[in-house]
C-alpha positions as CSV (number, residue, x, y, z in Angstrom):
1,X,69.5,57.1,-107.0
2,X,68.7,58.0,-103.4
3,X,65.4,59.6,-104.2
4,X,63.8,57.0,-106.3
5,X,64.7,54.0,-104.1
6,X,62.6,55.5,-101.3
7,X,59.5,55.0,-103.4
8,X,59.8,51.2,-103.1
9,X,59.0,48.8,-105.9
10,X,56.0,46.9,-107.3
11,X,55.4,44.1,-109.8
12,X,54.9,45.2,-113.4
13,X,54.5,42.1,-115.6
14,X,57.4,39.8,-114.7
15,X,59.6,42.6,-113.4
16,X,59.7,44.7,-110.3
17,X,60.1,48.4,-110.9
18,X,60.5,51.5,-108.8
19,X,57.2,53.1,-108.1
20,X,58.3,56.4,-109.5
21,X,58.7,56.2,-113.2
22,X,58.7,58.6,-116.1
23,X,56.0,59.5,-118.7
24,X,57.3,60.6,-122.1
25,X,54.1,62.3,-123.4
26,X,55.3,65.8,-122.7
27,X,58.4,65.3,-124.9
28,X,56.3,65.7,-128.1
29,X,55.3,69.1,-129.3
30,X,52.3,71.2,-128.2
31,X,49.1,69.1,-127.9
32,X,51.3,66.0,-127.9
33,X,51.7,66.6,-131.6
34,X,54.8,67.1,-133.7
35,X,58.5,67.3,-132.7
36,X,59.8,68.7,-129.4
37,X,60.8,72.3,-129.2
38,X,64.3,71.2,-128.3
39,X,65.4,67.8,-129.5
40,X,68.6,67.7,-127.4
41,X,66.8,68.8,-124.3
42,X,64.3,65.9,-124.8
43,X,67.2,63.4,-125.0
44,X,68.8,64.9,-121.9
45,X,65.6,64.4,-119.9
46,X,65.4,60.8,-120.9
47,X,69.0,60.1,-120.0
48,X,68.7,62.0,-116.7
49,X,65.7,59.9,-115.8
50,X,67.5,56.6,-116.3
51,X,70.7,57.9,-114.6
52,X,68.5,58.8,-111.6
53,X,67.3,55.2,-111.3
54,X,64.0,55.3,-113.3
55,X,63.4,51.8,-114.7
56,X,59.8,52.3,-116.0
57,X,59.1,54.6,-118.9
58,X,55.6,55.1,-120.3
59,X,55.2,56.1,-124.0
60,X,53.1,55.5,-127.1
61,X,53.7,55.7,-130.8
62,X,50.7,58.0,-131.1
63,X,52.6,60.6,-129.1
64,X,53.8,62.8,-131.9
65,X,52.9,60.5,-133.6
66,X,56.1,58.4,-133.6
67,X,58.0,61.2,-131.8
68,X,58.5,60.0,-128.3
69,X,59.4,56.4,-129.2
70,X,62.1,57.6,-131.6
71,X,63.4,60.0,-128.9
72,X,63.6,57.1,-126.4
73,X,65.5,55.0,-128.9
74,X,67.9,57.8,-129.8
75,X,68.5,58.6,-126.1
76,X,68.7,55.2,-124.5
77,X,69.2,52.4,-127.1
78,X,70.7,49.8,-126.4
79,X,68.5,49.7,-123.3
80,X,69.6,48.8,-119.8
81,X,68.5,45.3,-118.8
82,X,66.4,46.6,-116.0
83,X,64.5,49.2,-118.1
84,X,60.8,48.4,-118.6
85,X,59.2,50.4,-121.5
86,X,55.4,50.5,-121.5
87,X,53.5,51.6,-124.6
88,X,49.9,51.8,-125.6
89,X,47.8,51.2,-128.7
90,X,44.2,51.7,-129.7
91,X,44.3,55.3,-130.9
92,X,45.7,57.2,-133.9
93,X,46.1,60.9,-134.8
94,X,44.6,62.8,-137.7
95,X,46.6,65.3,-139.6
96,X,45.5,68.1,-137.2
97,X,46.4,66.2,-134.1
98,X,43.0,64.9,-133.2
99,X,42.6,61.6,-131.3
100,X,40.7,58.8,-133.2
101,X,40.0,55.2,-132.2
102,X,42.1,52.6,-134.0
103,X,40.6,49.3,-132.9
104,X,40.6,47.1,-136.0
105,X,42.8,44.0,-136.2
106,X,44.9,45.7,-138.9
107,X,45.3,49.0,-137.0
108,X,46.3,47.2,-133.7
109,X,48.8,44.9,-135.5
110,X,50.4,47.8,-137.4
111,X,50.6,49.8,-134.1
112,X,52.5,47.0,-132.4
113,X,54.9,46.7,-135.3
114,X,55.3,50.5,-135.4
115,X,56.2,50.5,-131.7
116,X,58.7,47.7,-132.1
117,X,60.4,49.5,-135.1
118,X,60.5,53.0,-133.5
119,X,61.7,51.8,-130.1
120,X,64.2,49.3,-131.7
121,X,62.8,46.3,-129.9
122,X,62.1,42.7,-130.8
123,X,59.3,42.4,-128.2
124,X,57.4,45.0,-126.2
125,X,57.6,44.7,-122.4
126,X,54.0,45.9,-121.7
127,X,51.3,47.1,-124.1
128,X,48.3,48.9,-122.8
129,X,45.1,48.8,-124.9
130,X,43.7,52.3,-124.7
131,X,39.9,52.1,-124.9
132,X,38.5,54.9,-127.0
133,X,34.7,54.6,-126.7
134,X,35.0,58.1,-125.2
135,X,38.2,60.1,-125.6
136,X,37.8,61.9,-122.4
137,X,37.1,59.1,-119.9
138,X,36.0,55.5,-119.5
139,X,32.7,54.4,-121.2
140,X,31.0,51.0,-121.0
141,X,31.2,48.6,-124.0
142,X,32.8,45.2,-124.7
143,X,36.5,45.2,-125.2
144,X,36.7,41.6,-126.2
145,X,37.4,42.1,-129.9
146,X,40.4,44.4,-129.7
147,X,41.8,42.8,-126.6
148,X,41.7,39.4,-128.3
149,X,43.8,40.9,-131.1
150,X,46.4,42.0,-128.6
151,X,46.3,38.6,-126.8
152,X,47.1,37.0,-130.2
153,X,50.1,39.3,-130.7
154,X,51.2,38.3,-127.2
155,X,51.0,34.6,-128.2
156,X,53.2,35.4,-131.2
157,X,55.8,36.7,-128.8
158,X,55.7,40.4,-129.9
159,X,54.2,41.5,-126.6
160,X,55.2,40.2,-123.2
161,X,52.5,41.7,-121.0
162,X,49.1,43.3,-121.6
163,X,47.5,46.2,-119.8
164,X,44.4,48.3,-120.1
165,X,43.8,52.1,-120.2
166,X,40.8,54.3,-119.9
167,X,38.6,51.4,-118.7
168,X,35.8,50.6,-116.3
169,X,35.7,47.9,-113.7
170,X,33.4,45.9,-115.9
171,X,35.8,46.1,-118.8
172,X,38.7,45.0,-116.5
173,X,36.7,41.9,-115.4
174,X,36.0,41.1,-119.0
175,X,39.6,41.6,-120.0
176,X,40.9,39.3,-117.2
177,X,38.8,36.6,-118.7
178,X,40.7,37.0,-122.0
179,X,44.3,37.3,-120.8
180,X,46.4,38.2,-117.8
181,X,46.2,41.9,-117.1
182,X,49.5,43.3,-115.8
183,X,48.4,46.9,-115.2
184,X,45.5,49.4,-115.4
185,X,46.2,53.0,-116.5
186,X,43.3,55.5,-115.7
187,X,43.0,59.1,-114.6
188,X,43.2,59.4,-110.9
189,X,44.4,62.1,-108.6
190,X,43.6,64.0,-105.4
191,X,40.4,65.4,-106.9
192,X,39.4,62.7,-109.4
193,X,38.9,59.6,-107.3
194,X,36.3,57.5,-109.1
195,X,38.7,54.5,-109.0
196,X,39.2,54.3,-105.2
197,X,37.5,51.0,-104.9
198,X,39.1,49.6,-108.1
199,X,42.6,50.5,-106.8
200,X,42.1,48.5,-103.6
201,X,40.7,45.5,-105.6
202,X,43.6,45.5,-108.0
203,X,46.0,45.8,-105.0
204,X,44.6,42.6,-103.5
205,X,45.4,40.8,-106.8
206,X,48.9,42.4,-107.2
207,X,48.0,44.3,-110.3
208,X,49.7,47.6,-110.8
209,X,47.6,50.8,-111.1
210,X,49.2,53.6,-113.1
211,X,47.4,57.0,-112.6
212,X,47.8,59.6,-115.2
213,X,47.2,63.4,-114.8
214,X,48.3,63.6,-111.1
215,X,47.6,67.3,-111.2
216,X,44.4,67.2,-113.2
217,X,45.8,67.1,-116.8
218,X,44.6,69.6,-119.3
219,X,42.5,71.3,-116.7
220,X,45.0,71.7,-113.9
221,X,43.7,71.1,-110.4
222,X,43.3,74.5,-108.6
223,X,43.2,73.7,-104.9
224,X,44.0,76.1,-102.1
225,X,44.3,73.1,-99.7
226,X,47.0,71.5,-101.9
227,X,48.8,74.8,-102.3
228,X,48.7,75.5,-98.5
229,X,50.0,72.0,-97.6
230,X,52.8,72.3,-100.2
231,X,53.8,75.7,-98.7
232,X,53.9,74.3,-95.2
233,X,56.0,71.3,-96.2
234,X,58.4,73.4,-98.3
235,X,57.4,71.4,-101.4
236,X,55.7,72.0,-104.7
237,X,52.0,71.1,-105.3
238,X,53.2,68.4,-107.8
239,X,55.5,66.9,-105.2
240,X,52.7,66.7,-102.6
241,X,50.2,65.3,-105.2
242,X,52.8,62.6,-106.1
243,X,53.6,61.8,-102.5
244,X,49.9,61.5,-101.7
245,X,49.6,58.9,-104.6
246,X,52.6,57.0,-103.4
247,X,51.1,56.7,-99.9
248,X,47.6,56.0,-101.2
249,X,48.3,52.3,-102.2
250,X,51.4,50.1,-102.7
251,X,50.3,49.0,-106.2
252,X,50.3,52.6,-107.5
253,X,53.1,53.3,-110.1
254,X,53.7,56.9,-111.0
255,X,54.7,58.2,-114.4
256,X,54.9,62.0,-114.0
257,X,56.1,63.6,-117.2
258,X,58.2,66.7,-117.9
259,X,60.4,68.1,-120.7
260,X,62.8,69.7,-118.1
261,X,65.7,68.0,-116.2
262,X,65.1,70.3,-113.2
263,X,61.4,69.4,-113.1
264,X,62.3,65.7,-113.4
265,X,64.5,65.9,-110.3
266,X,61.8,67.8,-108.5
267,X,59.3,65.1,-109.3
268,X,61.6,62.3,-108.3
269,X,62.2,64.0,-105.0
270,X,58.5,63.5,-104.1
271,X,59.6,60.0,-102.9
272,X,61.4,61.8,-100.0
273,X,58.1,63.5,-98.8
274,X,56.3,61.7,-96.0
275,X,52.8,62.9,-95.4
276,X,51.4,62.6,-91.9
277,X,48.0,61.1,-91.3
278,X,46.7,64.6,-90.5
279,X,48.1,66.0,-93.8
280,X,46.6,63.1,-95.7
281,X,43.2,63.7,-94.2
282,X,43.5,67.3,-95.1
283,X,44.3,66.4,-98.7
284,X,41.5,63.8,-98.8
285,X,39.1,66.7,-98.3
286,X,40.0,68.0,-101.8
287,X,38.0,65.2,-103.4
288,X,35.0,65.7,-101.2
289,X,35.0,69.4,-101.9
290,X,35.2,68.8,-105.7
């Protein structure tokens, strides 16, 4: 567990977790749709993550759909007491794998019950409401109606903590007027830094920020600066991108995903990588060049 302890910890709901976690999305089939190519390999990655000290796993029942949650249950149930499983609702898949909004009271309620059943839990640690006004990024609009449904499910004891995903600062402010917000999950990386001010604001209020797509997601970040820095440090570009995020702000929790045990260990080793001020300034230039 030596790697992961170096990342430090931060509050997530009522628990403290290591800042390097694991995202399960890549365990589903191509396009996050259908079963994994290798069921046993997927189970092995989940077990290796927990054995390495990971105590924060990010998932959703619309990965697959239903695939990653069932893999997590098969691999890890009964769960360790210190394991926090974070899921998300607000979307569904069509029969071709397309992503559709699922915001009605009935859809959100069914989604929570599906997550409970597929994960084998009586209550979900953290549920993020994934806003789907625009599939590709945050878009303004009131989130009061769907978030109130999730807050009701929290009062019923089915959900312990509530988070938000794919949201704007305006929506976060609106959400905090409805219920306590434990975390915010948005796209953020070296090149995509729209949330710089938001991260600092959330840090002041001890709210976790969970960036997804640390290397650019479906359009991978092509940066000669990142590649050059990684080569100089004897690290991979992914390790450098993760180390930069860890050093960016103490409230950042990382959920890099992989379907390979070797890549898992590579990602977790990013906690060992200390970037000098000079290197960080060099990496910061990736955003201004983008």
